[in-house]
LOBARO-804389 format. One record per atom (N, C-alpha, C): x, y, z. Coordinates in steps of 0.001 Angstrom, whole numbers, plus 500000, padded with zeros to 6 digits. Layout:
REM LOBARO-804389
XYZ/...
REM end
This chain:
REM LOBARO-804389
715949381844626941/717531381237627610/718419380378626415/719304381207626011/720691380607624950/721507379636625610/721343378636625445/722074377174625775/724113378005625685/724544378331627007/725962378642627023/726956377411625932/727641377946625458/728725377197624545/729754376531625224/730619375657625503/731297374612625759/732320373455625271/732834372970626277/733104371962625964/732335370947624873/733262370043624141/732329369176623293/731211368147624844/730426367562624196/730266365626625002/731482365317625238/731961364698624165/733287362966624533/734238364247625403/734708365382625571/735959366286626693/734687366645627701/733715366669628313/733333366539629146/732960364701630190/732278364328629092/732442362093629489/734097362262629489/734848362605629450/735919362500629667/736585362851630867/736242364532631136/736571364603632909/736254363619633958/735043363064633358/734193362017634280/735208361034634242/734714360026633504/735958359023633185/737497358937634363/738535360716633722/739497360456634616/739024360931636322/738389361349636406/737712361293637434/737396360262638685/737601358810637772/737397357750638539/737413357825639851/738627357456639830/739653356841640827/739643357804642036/739572359087641502/739383360155642792/737517359898643758/736720359659642835/735488358948643583/735401358052644072/736183356550643908/736034355550643746/736672356613645550/737768356728645842/738375356793646944/737479358001647371/737269358566647485/735830359303647741/734835358112648626/734551357715647975/733622356340648660/734073355988649555/735327355220649081/735614354041650410/735882354558651325/736686355892651641/736699356353652136/735976356422653713/734486356429653387/733505356687653977/732752355780653929/733064354289653194/732034352663653387/730740352999652769/731308353315651903/729457353613650722/729362352121650142/728078351814650183/728624349845649289/728262350300648190/727197351240647725/726782351295646241/726903352603645938/726841352944644342/726291354806643999/726218354468642266/725136354762641610/724861355759640644/725373356541640280/725684357465639311/724912358785639330/724863358623637702/724390359815637180/723846360424636017/724252362091635782/724673362099634433/724340364231634458/724445364391632725/723507365338633269/722711366317631858/723570367295631644/723609367702630604/724735369034630260/723952369380628077/723721370534628680/722569371061627307/721726370643627385/720780369533627821/719808369413627966/720182367678627549/720883367224627179/721724365643626993/722321364347628041/722277363849628001/723042363278628914/724601362580628032/725104363484629142/727097362939629164/727612361557629486/727268361271630714/727176360637631347/726714359532633153/727053358781632719/726877357851633518/727567356815634224/727563356352635826/728768355313636497/728326354901637179/728742353656637715/728027353115638963/729478352520640126/729256352180640766/729602352264641967/729431350919642711/730030350110643059/729770349534644534/728969348138643724/728256347847644802/726698346996644735/725285347394645147/724785346626644454/723882346598645453/723217345563645965/723852344555646231/723984343570647035/725645343114647349/725761343517648660/727201343682649054/727236341635649274/726991341831649904/726872339461650034/726782338769648415/726138339491648148/726250338032646414/727102339165645910/727634340624645814/728759340122645197/727850340974643445/726894341486643667/725985342314642186/726178343985642900/726177344136641213/727334345149641344/725554346603640637/725815347599640738/725027348586640386/724908348890638794/723915349214638588/723799349435637845/722551350481637135/722449351447635768/721652352567635635/720180352212635882/720217351187636054/718693350724636071/718272350059637830/719004350058638586/718775349511640249/718192350499640612/717168350218641743/715906351279642115/716289351349643625/716219352133643735/716678352804645185/715874354219645509/715201354230646891/714716355233647080/714662356688647056/714427358329646883/714756358505646270/714372359342647018/713995359157648531/713566359411649599/712648361247649304/713572362317649971/712956363826650220/712899364754648113/714004363501647034/713720364113646606/712430364231645719/711053363524646768/709610363614646422/708865364312646332/709859365176647216/708519366736647237/708595367282646548/709227367630645541/709447368379644737/708776367254643123/708445366641643092/707236365340642753/706272366162643234/705747366318644560/704673366064644735/704219367700645005/704695368830644619/704656369929644424/704073369738643001/704854369454642181/704614369079640339/702968368844640774/702524367863641275/701069367109641522/700315368183641794/700879369173642829/699711370175642935/699720371478641540/700826371948641015/700907372590640758/699501372111638867/699525370499639127/698449370535638125/696868370750637979/696867371071639961/696122371309640288/695737373005640046/696660373534640151/696485374836640408/696169375149639094/697234375169638046/696944375025636703/695526375250635914/694956374045636961/692992373231636073/692391374215637373/692544375333637899/691714376071638560/691781375620639863/691448374327640177/690755373262641367/691655374251642537/692381374353642736/693388375554644283/693935376354643549/694692377600644652/695980378089644404/696684377486645583/698035378072645171/699723378199645992/698817378702647508/698308379699647179/697861380780649158/696424380059649417/695680379153648813/694582378905650051/694655377988650892/694475378927651755/694297378513653257/693969376882653573/694901376477654003/694664374845654468/693386374139654985/692746374973655616/691408375248656571/690845374978655297/690441375609654443/689653376082653274/689676374422652819/690484373801652157/690374372617651548/690774371462652492/690822371752653617/690477370424654374/690207370829655449/688753370479655974/687933370860657010/688477370265658975/689544369027658672/689674368677659658/690990369495659767/691820369787659412/692629370239659541/692503371856661170/692758371236662174/692520371787663297/694093372060664481/694194372514663559/695766373066664020/695484373314665684/696091372824666476/695603373606667672/697042375203667833/697275375542666913/697254376926666938/696323377485666431/696133378475666487/695155378853665996/695077379931664923/696452380841664889/696554381392663642/696992380769662890/697766378726662504/697913378093661794/696831377811660839/695384377976661883/694348377210661672/693653378129660975/693708379492661296/692848380722660819/693720381182659148/695057380842659326/695767381676658365/696757380628657381/697411379950657541/698146378748657179/697976378677655512/698622378207654680/698422378164652878/699246377155653075/698878376694651753/700024375415651205/701149376301650629/700921377168650906/702932377418650151/703254377250651532/703334377850652528/703454377905654555/704353377032654172/703270375393654099/703553373962654355/704484373415653447/704523374303652023/705314373623651596/706893374534651437/706209375556652152/708091375655651800/708455376444653452/708249375380653867/708397374878655800/709061376033656495/707850376868656289/707435378352656919/706373377920658255/706350376887658300/704860377087659051/705740377508660592/706251376607660953/706695376681662157/706332375383662963/705598374337662387/705187373607663291/706579372865663612/706464371664664981/707356370591665347/708014369854664093/709093369785664776/709641368728663186/709043367159663754/708462366893664987/708378365336665383/708767364070664690/710329364029664201/710172363818663623/711500362234663664/710108361282664448/710164360177665517/708893359043664253/708798359551663637/707840358220663034/708399357293662044/709477356925662187/710477355311662143/711782355258662992/711315354543663446/712385353788664395/713419352867664316/713520352208664787/714836350663664552/714018349925663453/715967350193662384/715300348953660870/714167349611660294/714361350903660093/713003351285659239/711867351145659739/711522351147660422/710106350406660957/709031351745661085/707996351545660186/707219353142660417/706195352412661925/706344353138662737/705092353056663740/703838353435663203/704103355106662734/702548355825662982/701775355130661338/700379354966661462/699500354776661179/698707355323659825/699084355747658443/698785356426657566/697295356924658543/696333356194658756/695727357418658786/695033358427660364/696622358358660681/696990359115662512/697483360625661442/698074360453660224/698396361793660056/697697362825660193/696649363428659577/695825364055660729/695923364542662061/695415363604662799/695826363532664193/696980364152664433/697497363547663827/699062364049664930/699085365754664456/699271365802663097/699704367396662894/698669368355663791/697298368233663514/697225368838664499/697256369335665897/698253368306666336/698401367588668493/700191368518668072/700620369301666815/701750369534666784/701924371505667075/702772371932668662/702680373162668531/703945373575667104/703911374816667886/704840375699666969/706076375815667551/707393375940666928/708508376971667264/708941377778666758/708076378338666225/708533380166665369/706836380427665038/707596381589664780/705174382446664119/705678382313662789/704533381943662665/703854381422661105/705025382561659709/705717382027658842/706263383069658023/707477383291658690/708068383060660151/708954384037660947/710282383466660757/710801382076659870/711396381489659522/711621380178658403/712857379598658703/712650378296657988/712897377752658637/712300376147658817/712619375007659368/712022373530659024/712977372829657928/713246371787657590/711790371019658699/710839370308657617/709988369753658370/708959368627657242/708957367429657035/707892366559656487/707062366277657259/706187367186657492/704853367122657632/703930368033656973/703980368974656171/703795369788655467/702845368694653892/704287368265654172/704214367290652340/703130366259652991/702739365581653813/701451365374654520/699678365656653870/700085366882654825/699101368195654409/698783368400652760/700168368431651853/700015368230650134/699680366990650069/700050365655650308/699195364528649392/697736364406650178/697299365153650887/695889364939651608/694728365789650769/695612366782650209/695133367886649516/694804367702647974/695673366548647621/696001366003646295/694200364655646310/694285364126647707/693723363246647177/692359363802647230/691493364517647383/690541365331648397/690200366232646659/690969366616646554/690491367254644774/690585366473644224/691525365337643968/691344364799642629/690499363563642787/690123363568643975/688980362299643659/690139360468643809/691411360989643558/692542359199643745/693347359731644275/694396358584644847/695889358707645926/696849359260644826/697529360642645531/698186361102645409/699068360199644462/699387358925644959/700499358116643990/700117357849642914/698793357529642834/698044356851642138/698377358705640643/697755359591641042/697987360629640470/699236360870639205/700177360570640442/701815361487640042/702105359732638982/701556358727639120/701839358187637841/701279358303636269/699831358479636902/699314358890635796/699347360811635005/699804361334636301/700490362040635316/701625362479634996/702749361861635053/703979361843635690/704548360856634407/704925359475635851/705255358318635602/705002357722634166/703930357861633838/703121357028632323/703808357638631128/702917358449630971/703575359850630463/704832360195629771/705531359949630500/707305360490630709/708093359036630268/707561357483630000/707746356683629921/708700355673631335/708239356524632522/708935355577633536/708523354269633796/709074353555633340/709000352161633836/709346351335634904/710255352407635360/710863351819636794/710993352841638260/709855353601637984/709537354255638929/708623353823639865/708222353893640635/707132354052641623/706506354350642806/705679354874643111/705408355912644468/703889354650645411/703506353988644353/702406353267645296/702469352179645961/704189351638645858/704088350725646982/704420349327646382/703228349106645332/703642347676644754/704278347039644419/705841346666644625/706896346146644255/707898345645643707/706422344646644121/707500343115644352/708034342498642789/707304343147642072/707429342789640086/709071342920639958/709372344197641159/710669344806639923/711515344200640542/713112343774639115/714012343196640193/715006344426639608/716099344224639949/717290345140640278/717025346225641028/716723345537642188/716192347035643736/717378346569645230/717839347301644834/719596347581645457/718645347033646691/720103346857648168/719512346276649202/720245347768650258/720042348199651153/720669349320652242/721337348252653398/721934349258653001/723321349459654063/723592351001655316/723502350530656403/724748351347657816/725857350711657764/726807351606658480/728610351283658084/728429351467659591/729377350792660032/730548351021661531/730826351643661467/731551351361662814/732966352358662826/734522351925661809/734420350297661846/735837350541660905/735081349886659497/734046350722658602/733613351089657727/733629349632657250/732613348375658160/731564347314657840/730927347649657794/730125347109656273/728625347538655921/727646346496656740/726726346643657349/725740346907657843/724179345847657139/723672345303656374/722144345410656043/721245345865656534/720326346854656151/718737346776656544/718002346749656787/716621346500656778/715544346904655686/715407348237655122/715248347980654336/714880349206652846/713204350333653621/713398351031653798/712719352091654223/711586351469653106/710401351868653592/708717350966652805/707707351983652662/708574353572652695/707694354273652514/706871354455650721/705432354805650453/704504354671649715/703920355307649787/702905355472649098/701614356098649004/700786355295649870/701427354027650564/700483353459651482/701132354143652752/701923355026653169/702298355171653784/702009356103654186/702044357420655501/701582358482656287/702394359199655855/703872359121655491/704482360272654802/705367360413654641/704294359911652840/704790359535651803/705328360334650754/704067360917651242/704596363028649901/705509363065650160/706694362567651682/708122363773651725/709350362459651448/708530361116650882/710029360231650514/709634359043650575/708079358468649321/707862357703649364/708327357435647591/708906357982647083/708795357683645640/710602356921645946/710576355513644682/712131354946644133/711970354551642913/713076354714642332/713115355233640665/714854354694640700/715377355444639737/716532354209639484/717276355890638566/718739355474638128/719283356858636981/718481356961636434/718532355533635405/717833355520633975/716592356392633702/715860356168635078/714619357025634727/714469358773635087/715501358716636332/715583360300636652/716430361414635629/717062361040634670/717883361477633738/716507362106633043/715872361192632051/714623362471631272/713887362657632325/713569362262633300/712066363020634170/712692364172634321/714042364319634639/714513366001634720/715132366351633980/715374366109632446/715645367004631692/714176367426630862/712884366824631221/711781367051630756/711411367995632386/711929368318633178/711554369315633526/712394370852634133/713844370402632858/714235371620633030/713979372580632433/713726371053631074/712858372609629818/711775373162630242/710844372126630824/709832373622631441/709900374240631785/711134374196633186/711448375318634093/712025376416633143/712816376027631883/714139377312631794/712645378081630777/711526377949630027/711060377938629169/709773379020629958/709186377991630562/708188378741631594/709068380120632470/710256380217632935/710945381766633913/711072382021632645/711774382281631309/711611382999630577/710507383491629779/709313383198629908/708436383528628983/707260383815629868/707616383825631096/707186384031632859/705238383691632566/705732382011631956/704237381445631325/704184380735632569/702908379596632425/702659378243633310/702881377007632774/703208377564631807/703120375965630874/703768375457629867/704093374492629634/704802374724627974/704970374024627552/704306374358625806/703849372998624863/705225372326624686/703968371264624406/704850369404624470/705757368948626186/704770369473626659/705476369547628356/704763369010629285/704764368120629852/703439368167631292/703668368847632457/704811369759632654/704662370281633977/704483371848633819/703523371711634994/703264372970634923/703344373854636501/703140375333636281/703554376176637363/704624376201638194/706453375395637265/707513375261637873/708194376963638656/707641377709637529/708169379441638708/707698379416639524/706594378848639663/705867378797641586/706456377986642079/707039376845641735/707247375472642901/708636376270643104/709430376238641571/711131376913642077/711452377867642291/711008379320642782/711312380630642836/710710380141645125/711504381392645021/711960381249646163/711047381403647916/711052380786648504/709373381352649141/709695381104650989/711102380340651053/711378381151652806/713250381553652816/713585381884653581/715331381909653638/715530381027654256/716908380526653653/717205379330654731/718492379943654829/718483379960656146/720329380097657152/719774382060657330/720700382166657786/721354383686657710/721482384617656789/720928386033656727/721965386430655264/722798386098654524/722719386545653254/723838385676652578/723549386526651530/725023386854651027/725537387709649451/724772386667648664/725157385420648364/724237384751647326/723695384058648074/722482383657647219/721017383469647470/721633382146647963/720360381607648917/720563380075649674/718892380255650425/717654379566649745/716373379559649884/715207378542649641/714738378408649935/713722377243649293/712660377481648462/712133377075647857/711126376893647216/709647375761647549/709024375231647058/707915374588646990/708388373441646268/709754372191647627/709729370859647710/711117370855646721/711815372537647071/712545372623646176/714421373624646525/715498373566647214/715957374425647204/717058375743646233/716872376443646518/718010377251645394/719110377545645827/720259378064645182/721391378210645944/722543378947644558/722730379904645049/723753380918643903/725130380885644232/726027379976643255/727210379731643522/727993380748643588/729021381534643803/729775380346644768/729403380736646210/728545379252647005/728143378941647816/728396377478648613/728267377355649867/728032376491650153/726842375170649457/726994374525649103/725240373692648322/724750373247649544/724679372710650487/723720372276651817/724068372465652747/722854373509653254/723671374502654491/722892373700655847/722014372839655795/722019372104656876/722089370690656406/722285369606657682/721983367873657430/723545367766657808/723797366351657141/724434365826658209/726213365826658236/726825366710656757/727793367017657033/727825368883657607/727360369686657585/727447370962657732/726733370554659711/726182369828659606/726140369234661149/727269368919662425/728117368362661553/729105367847662167/730300368736661993/730123369579661211/732276370086661328/731433371635661360/729947371790661255/729999373871661645/730229374345660622/730696374178659099/730353374842657949/730270373529656650/730943374326655602/730214373380654420/731323373596653490/731718372886652471/733012373746651293/732651374547650769/732633375474649912/731997376902649032/732731376337647902/731735376104646546/732587375958645587/731792376911645040/732997376772643498/732498378090642431/733167378973642127/734200378975643373/734913380524642673/735580380715641972/735814381572641524/736934382540640781/736215381092639361/734404381218638990/733868380821637747/732486381545638051/731597382543636727/730366382823636527/729943382504637817/728789382642638319/727876382810638863/726913382054638366/725832380896639421/725473379897638567/724562379577639697/722873379501639455/721523379116639958/721981377637640121/721403377283640772/721098375501641322/720115375390641835/719182374778641472/718307374434642009/717742372466642651/717922372702643664/718416371707644352/717510370612645212/717929369220645123/717412368540646297/717615367533646851/718000367905648072/718835366598648749/717227365242649593/718190364027650095/717286363251650703/717994362233651301/717411361248652434/717858360464653511/716869359587653840/716945358751654404/716870357938655343/717910356742655210/717466356233656827/718479355146657054/718527353698655890/720112354007655193/720686352986654662/720489353570653188/719901354963652704/719907355291651693/720139356760651356/720987357927650423/720666358941650538/720737358898648773/720011360491648448/719729360316647090/719849362135647029/719987362022645143/720568364274645484/720501364335644246/719456365258643494/719380366109642107/719803367205642099/720372368148640927/720701369009641105/720862369787640210/719680370952639712/719541371691638356/720353372840637930/721274373000636850/721731374478636694/720549374771635142/719715375582635277/719241375572634331/719542376418633232/720883377359633397/721060378237632645/721860377239631031/722491376548632226/723076375086631121/722563374180630513/720748374051630599/720130372931631155/720997371849631590/721575372037632302/722409370569633338/721940369758634567/722218368720634670/721658368011635878/722512366649636397/722465366914637500/723140366189638138/722724364913639335/722706363875639240/721641362956639615/722306362032640782/722205361179641581/723013360942642287/722240359558643653/722136358421643365/721452357923644179/722248356479644566/722393356419646252/723509355411647639/722593355001648144/722865353426647961/722005352285649233/722510352559650482/722933353145650875/724440353294652054/723794354656652742/724197354473654129/724269355096655180/725743355859655776/726537356498654768/727815356255655604/728375356626656712/729588357472656599/730071358046657643/729907359214657745/729352360129656851/728955361031655694/727538361181655124/727473362394654858/726085362502653784/726872362103652132/727246361420651860/727817361374650382/727402361920649411/726152361596649003/725696362165648617/725808364309648244/726138364519649283/726114366133649283/727654366487648498/729150366050649129/730033365654649249/729923364941647158/729842363897646811/729580363660645852/729379364423644676/727720365136644504/727196366075643863/728240367412644034/728907368125645249/729905368718645002/731478368209643927/731232367216643779/732745367137643060/732665367169641824/731353366212641336/730701366241639943/730326367681639654/729785368394640182/729731370024639421/731015370900639666/731366370222640935/733189371156639812/733727370164638352/733808368884638485/734022367921637641/733672369011636219/732323368441636593/731076369696635056/731930370738634464/731704371861635984/731499373189634760/733641373369634761/734346372575635837/736123372392635338/736235373923636348/735635373755637007/735690375276638216/737610375952638002/737583376433637823/739415376545637768/739961377028639271/738719376867641140/739536376921641359/739110375730642459/739429374591642823/738676373304643198/738324373442644242/737183372868645165/738110372486646512/738288370848647037/739055370482647490/739612369462647219/738362368493648709/737827368207647555/736585367528648934/737154366000649405/737518365204648756/738607364041649670/739130364769651118/739637365772651569/739946366647652314/739004366619653393/737538367296652650/736196367194653926/735523365669653818/735674364958653434/735026363883653407/736269363433654729/736932363308654571/738170362632655989/737703363327657439/737917364961657148/737135365754657990/736016365386658972/735118364973658091/733870364563658435/733171363343658870/734193362003658542/734231360362658900/734880360739660427/736021361257660444/736706361604661993/735399362463662526/735079363079662312/733476363992663580/732629362819663797/732396362570662790/731110361094663254/731904360142664378/733167359539663974/733510358335664529/733986359137666186/734000360579666173/734291360374667773/732942361368668287/731613360650667725/730336361375668286/730125360407670047/730337358869669837/729962358661670919/730299359233671752/732094358973671602/733251359776673259/732414360876673384/732026361462672558/732273363095673050/730645363500673847/729890362560673297/728236362139673762/728837362218675308/728979361250675581/729298360443676576/730606361477677728/731707361359677039/731504362729677866/731030364092678241/730308364574677259/729582366105677320/728342365923678727/727564364682678224/726148364573678729/726317363988681022/725442365018681274/725894365064682785/724483363576683329/725565362814683440/725396360770683600/726380360849684486/725752359733685297/726398359236686531/727506357872686031/727134357133684810/727067356049684100/726702354404684685/726374354639685868/725570353374686055/724531352584685895/724262351682685839/723342351069685348/721856351772686933/720498350935686493/718998351335686824/718908351033688384/720901349980688854/719641349097690025/720139349851691010/720925351244691318/721213352258692255/719983352703692909/718562352339691814/717737353077691988/716772351892692997/716512352428694424/715847351884694861/714797350709694882/713372351507694189/711976351137693899/712103351516692496/712704350286691536/712576350271690205/711125350083689793/709870349355690605/708826349295690296/708160350642689601/708732351929690795/707157352350690215/707981353213688931/708377353287687758/708924353307686513/707936352672685611/707752351618685585/707206350263685037/706034350707684723/706106350774683425/704228350862682854/704192351346681533/703215352244681302/702977351928679153/702098353253679613/703118353999679074/702978355783678337/702895356148677305/702474357179677196/701376357230675776/701941359018675352/701984358974674008/701595360646673851/700130360967673740/700633362357673361/699198363356673345/697930362314672715/698089361896671154/697342362073670434/697694360378670474/697933359500671299/698110358018671586/698440357091670312/699199357825669629/699931357182668262/701160357028668557/702320356534669863/703218356340670044/703475355699671579/703854354741671345/703187354668672852/705107353874673470/705885354102674796/706403354254675403/706505352871676126/706475352056676400/707054350860677348/708060350821678593/707953350779679678/708944351029680734/708774349127681312/710317348922681658/710215347318681857/710955347188682623/711440345880683525/712651345551684438/713306344460683349/714246344993682715/715089343337682336/716569343197683573/716330341680684125/718022341706685318/717849342286686544/716987343298686925/716557343925688088/717139345620687213/717478345630686543/717672347240685436/716390347512684613/715955348659684671/715030349518683645/715320349265682055/714601349101681223/714408348797679270/714232349603679555/713888350207678513/712927351066677832/712642349993675982/711276350450675866/710733349554674679/709731350556673561/710395350766672882/709223352133672247/707930350950671219/706910351387671549/705415350062671055/705845348711671456/706463348808672662/706605347752673579/707213346720672450/707815346750671360/708572345992670609/709649344972671789/709743343503671763/710894343081671836/712511343533671307/712122343586670311/713030344003669214/713369345043669271/712763346242669903/712898347805670419/713279348055671827/714261347036672243/714075347193673554/715308348133673512/715993348618674476/717108349759675185/717336349767676493/718222349144677481/718744349532678927/719019351102679150/718220350210680333/718262352576680455/719523352413681738/720037353310681673/721533354247682191/720977355149683035/721140354728685058/720825355832684901/721070357078685269/720817358662685042/721900359663684629/721805360603686474/720876360894686509/720180362227687657/719184362301688363/718838362014689003/717578362651689544/716834361008689245/715856362101688623/715215361268687675/714952360882686120/716398361218685635/716596361045683837/717064360171684460/717020359087683281/718104358102682677/718099357774681338/718872357422680735/720050357315679102/719758355897679013/719318355896677144/719303354426676686/720722354598675147/721301356296675492/722340355456674570/723453354387674822/723740353494673129/724169353159673259/725770353000672372/726699352469672473/727545352812671200/727124352672670106/727940353642668989/727630353810667831/727568352389667211/728381351923666938/728109350030666728/726967349530666430/726360349261668036/724381348768668315/723260349232668011/723798351064667478/722696351876667411/722247351601666042/723648351877665143/723338351819663871/723263350235663003/723654348951663638/723390347659663710/721883347252663446/720938348602664380/719933348585664140/718525349107663147/719595350444662436/719158351244661609/718982352214662069/719968352486663017/719712353883664353/720033354926663265/719989356587663204/721055357589662854/720639357977663968/722368357854664502/723092358401665636/723250359655666178/723375360562664710/723829362268665049/722789362874665533/722554362557666937/721584363102667893/721860363710668565/721502364201669434/722495365036671025/721720363929672032/722795364396672906/722766363885673582/721207363565674609/720558365152675152/718711364733675712/718152363646674747/718169363551673265/716998362699672269/717868361306672947/718983361175673664/718483359489674658/717757358979675212/717549360192676650/716994360802677599/715748360785677719/715629359782679366/713914360193679667/714168360834681181/712911361688681004/713117362328682178/711298362332682907/711758361222684329/710061360947684913/709721361885685510/708658362213685246/707906362899686197/706830362702687316/706625363340688130/705045362904689238/704441363464689500/703112363441690109/701881364487690048/702599364859691331/702803366176691566/703164366449693231/704445366011694025/704366365544695003/705625364948695150/705048363491695835/703883362572694416/703437361134694547/704161360376693849/703558359770693226/703900358855692137/703959359162690754/705208358606690141/705446358905688698/703396358783687513/703937359481687169/702795359905685550/703380360232684642/703912360299684200/704583360379683453/706002360721682637/706327360890681591/708171361006681383/707933362302680486/709273362685679834/709615363491679184/710723362769678225/710461362804676705/711082362593676166/711663363697674554/713112364120675220/713802365693673987/714117364840673157/712999364787672321/713150363810670261/713827364838669506/712758366492669498/713119367300669259/713735368483669487/714930368728670117/715736370075670375/715095371535670337/713912371585669216/713441372773669552/713028372770670583/712207371919670869/711216371540672118/711464371622673583/711418373046674413/711824373040675392/710982371678676414/712064371119677138/711341370128678348/711114368778677812/711168368671676228/710319367165675541/709026367236675163/709306365964675011/707375365430674831/706411364925675684/705280365390676759/705421364421677726/704306362782677004/704935362184677649/703987361002678015/703352360931678655/701837360218678544/701396360027680188/701153358420680703/701659358240681768/700983356669682324/699840356073682242/699730355191681490/698231354646681844/698181353999682668/696559354432682887/695880354419684415/696354355310684940/696585356352684953/697229357671685807/696052358512685467/695640358396686256/694652359919686772/694882361052687039/
REM end
């Protein structure tokens, strides 16, 4: 592929410099504490910039060496780790998971008999999202050793290969396979095969991070844009879903990483090969090709590969997530310009957002890291703004107006949820016998505990029985109670708030017309009725 000719590096850099006030305005409007980004074009770094603080209290600024979680951008690296093993003939992308992992015993007979690595990596397996593995303050409640037990217990929400649904658990399977085939942990394998050969000194998946300096703190944002510090997520090779989001890095390391990956991808696609001379990456046409359709029929491509999204511009870059979830739509960028393929991934955890967008025709890339969960997905909007700036599209979208709309919708979330829910809004003292609900309730795998207690004659819910994880229950109707709280209270505890009303509801159930023996929590809108938790000592 010949590099597309265009403006000089200096001209492109000048566009980004001129755009700096607008970027600052966009960031400030949603409460972003700190952000770093870098841009590649024709395989070379053309611009790097930093905004705000890595430590808000101490007013320590961001730099290109500031380390932050790259969140779900980790998935593309995990698929690359498996690519090495495929290249060496140790497994195939379409190998059945049950052949690689005898402990894989899904309750779905179809998955157990037929599901492949590709099915899980491309998010077409149909298993439940079960996205409750973190609770307040980024605490991970599930033990790493419980991973396969949880996966085996998950039901399905659609038939195998029938649809796409974003899901982290397939990457637990991927890292388990990597561990078993290599005889070492997936994180040490990534360090050996990728991080050390590329000289990435400020990139880590091991979790041993005490020796690093210049590490960003993480923040949530209150309704008035005041930042609140929360603990940074501690995902890594030591935790249950490290392969879904456990790498930390910085812009200085990520730019050469994706430059190297882009060169390998361009060569391998052009030459119908799986390897590139003097390039560490293998099997990139497999990991970066389409395996699942995202959303409904589309004139331009919108698909998912193995840890990578593919989008053909003009299009909405991210068709699921915070912004589209709030507005029901996203901006279409790239109108009036030649179509462009984007190979990308986004990531988020409370207190952090991240994104990488690669444009293979021009060997361009945009990488963004931020240490804030503001009042929108800022990396989504900033990458769109930076894309328009890089390619100087003739028809530019007013990204600031989209940010304003999204912020307004997020601030309406709590009042809208209160208005829409079927709830009396009274505390639980109007129930005569509160004692009947008190107890310890376990999920099927005994990996998550919900404890119901009383506090000043009202019911409270406590996840994992922790005092710091107690929430008052409001009686809604019948035997349904809600632990919904005002947005500021939830985000101050590191809670992502954009859930539906049933997420915050607990429904108690009885054995026939007898005593309370279980409760149901609807933490996944795709699971009718919610997940059942059985009361301890109930037969």
